[in-house]
C-alpha positions as CSV (number, residue, x, y, z in Angstrom):
1,X,103.1,196.5,151.3
2,X,105.9,194.2,150.1
3,X,104.5,191.3,152.2
4,X,101.1,191.7,150.6
5,X,102.6,191.5,147.1
6,X,104.7,188.5,148.0
7,X,101.7,186.8,149.7
8,X,99.5,187.5,146.7
9,X,101.9,186.4,144.1
10,X,102.9,183.2,146.0
11,X,99.3,182.2,146.6
12,X,98.5,182.8,142.9
13,X,101.5,180.9,141.7
14,X,100.6,177.9,143.9
15,X,96.8,178.0,143.1
16,X,96.8,178.3,139.3
17,X,99.1,175.4,138.3
18,X,97.6,173.0,140.9
19,X,94.1,174.0,139.7
20,X,95.0,173.5,136.1
21,X,96.6,170.2,136.8
22,X,93.4,168.9,138.5
23,X,91.0,170.4,136.0
24,X,93.0,169.7,132.9
25,X,94.3,166.2,133.7
26,X,93.1,164.5,136.9
27,X,89.4,165.3,136.7
28,X,89.0,166.2,133.1
29,X,87.5,162.8,132.2
30,X,85.1,163.0,135.0
31,X,83.8,166.5,134.2
32,X,83.6,165.7,130.5
33,X,81.6,162.5,131.2
34,X,79.2,164.4,133.6
35,X,78.7,167.7,131.8
36,X,80.7,167.4,128.6
37,X,78.1,169.0,126.3
38,X,78.2,172.1,128.5
39,X,82.0,172.5,128.3
40,X,83.5,174.8,125.8
41,X,86.8,176.4,125.1
42,X,88.4,178.3,128.0
43,X,87.8,182.0,127.7
44,X,91.0,183.6,128.9
45,X,89.8,186.9,130.2
46,X,87.1,185.6,132.6
47,X,89.5,182.9,133.8
48,X,92.3,185.4,134.6
49,X,89.8,187.7,136.3
50,X,88.5,184.8,138.4
51,X,92.0,183.9,139.6
52,X,93.0,187.5,140.3
53,X,89.8,188.2,142.3
54,X,89.8,184.9,144.1
55,X,93.3,185.3,145.4
56,X,92.5,188.8,146.5
57,X,89.6,187.3,148.5
58,X,91.9,184.7,149.9
59,X,94.2,187.4,151.1
60,X,91.5,189.6,152.6
61,X,89.7,186.7,154.4
62,X,92.3,184.0,155.0
63,X,96.0,184.5,154.9
64,X,96.9,188.2,155.2
65,X,95.5,189.1,158.6
66,X,98.2,189.8,161.1
67,X,97.0,187.0,163.4
68,X,97.0,184.3,160.6
69,X,98.9,181.1,161.4
70,X,99.3,178.1,159.2
71,X,96.7,176.3,161.2
72,X,94.1,179.1,160.9
73,X,94.9,179.6,157.2
74,X,94.4,175.9,156.5
75,X,91.0,176.0,158.2
76,X,89.8,179.3,156.9
77,X,91.2,178.5,153.4
78,X,89.2,175.3,153.3
79,X,86.1,177.2,154.5
80,X,86.6,180.0,152.0
81,X,87.0,177.5,149.2
82,X,84.0,175.6,150.4
83,X,81.7,178.6,150.5
84,X,82.9,180.1,147.2
85,X,82.7,176.9,145.3
86,X,79.4,175.8,146.9
87,X,77.9,179.2,145.8
88,X,78.8,178.4,142.2
89,X,77.9,174.7,142.3
90,X,74.6,175.0,144.2
91,X,73.5,177.8,141.9
92,X,74.4,175.6,138.9
93,X,72.5,172.7,140.4
94,X,69.4,174.9,140.7
95,X,69.6,176.4,137.2
96,X,71.5,174.1,134.8
97,X,69.8,170.9,133.8
98,X,73.0,169.0,133.2
99,X,74.8,170.0,136.4
100,X,74.8,167.0,138.8
101,X,75.3,166.3,142.4
102,X,78.4,164.3,141.8
103,X,79.9,167.2,139.9
104,X,79.0,169.6,142.7
105,X,80.4,167.4,145.4
106,X,83.7,166.9,143.5
107,X,84.0,170.6,142.6
108,X,83.2,171.9,146.1
109,X,85.6,169.4,147.7
110,X,88.3,170.4,145.3
111,X,87.6,174.1,146.0
112,X,88.0,173.6,149.7
113,X,91.2,171.6,149.2
114,X,92.9,173.7,146.7
115,X,92.2,176.9,148.6
116,X,93.4,175.5,151.8
117,X,96.6,174.3,150.1
118,X,97.4,177.4,148.2
119,X,96.5,179.9,151.0
120,X,98.6,177.9,153.5
121,X,101.6,177.5,151.1
122,X,101.3,181.2,150.3
123,X,101.4,182.1,154.0
124,X,104.4,179.8,154.8
125,X,106.4,180.9,151.8
126,X,105.6,184.6,152.4
127,X,106.7,184.2,156.0
128,X,110.0,182.9,154.8
129,X,110.5,185.6,152.0
130,X,108.9,188.6,153.7
131,X,108.4,188.0,157.4
132,X,105.9,190.1,159.3
133,X,107.4,193.1,161.0
């Protein structure tokens, strides 16, 4: 149980600041230029719920299985991010008139990258703090 808690917290602690850095600084201008009129103030409750549930999904499907290695976590983290972010972006493309292919491509690519990074870092740090028995 301790390992799951460590793995969850470390993955969350890696994901959130990296995601905020990208969305709030690196890509902010791009997203504002592409879909600016759709952006509003961040609503804290849905954002917190997203991160808590997303990291739970990362643990279940990516970095908590006993056979997880850093290589498998890197691969499955990227795939998990790709599938989750593509679900959102392709749905947005089909329903929202201001959602664009460039936004979808950047967002899906980012989702694959940040999930691969955070799940792998979470696994490696958890292995150091709370090794598997």
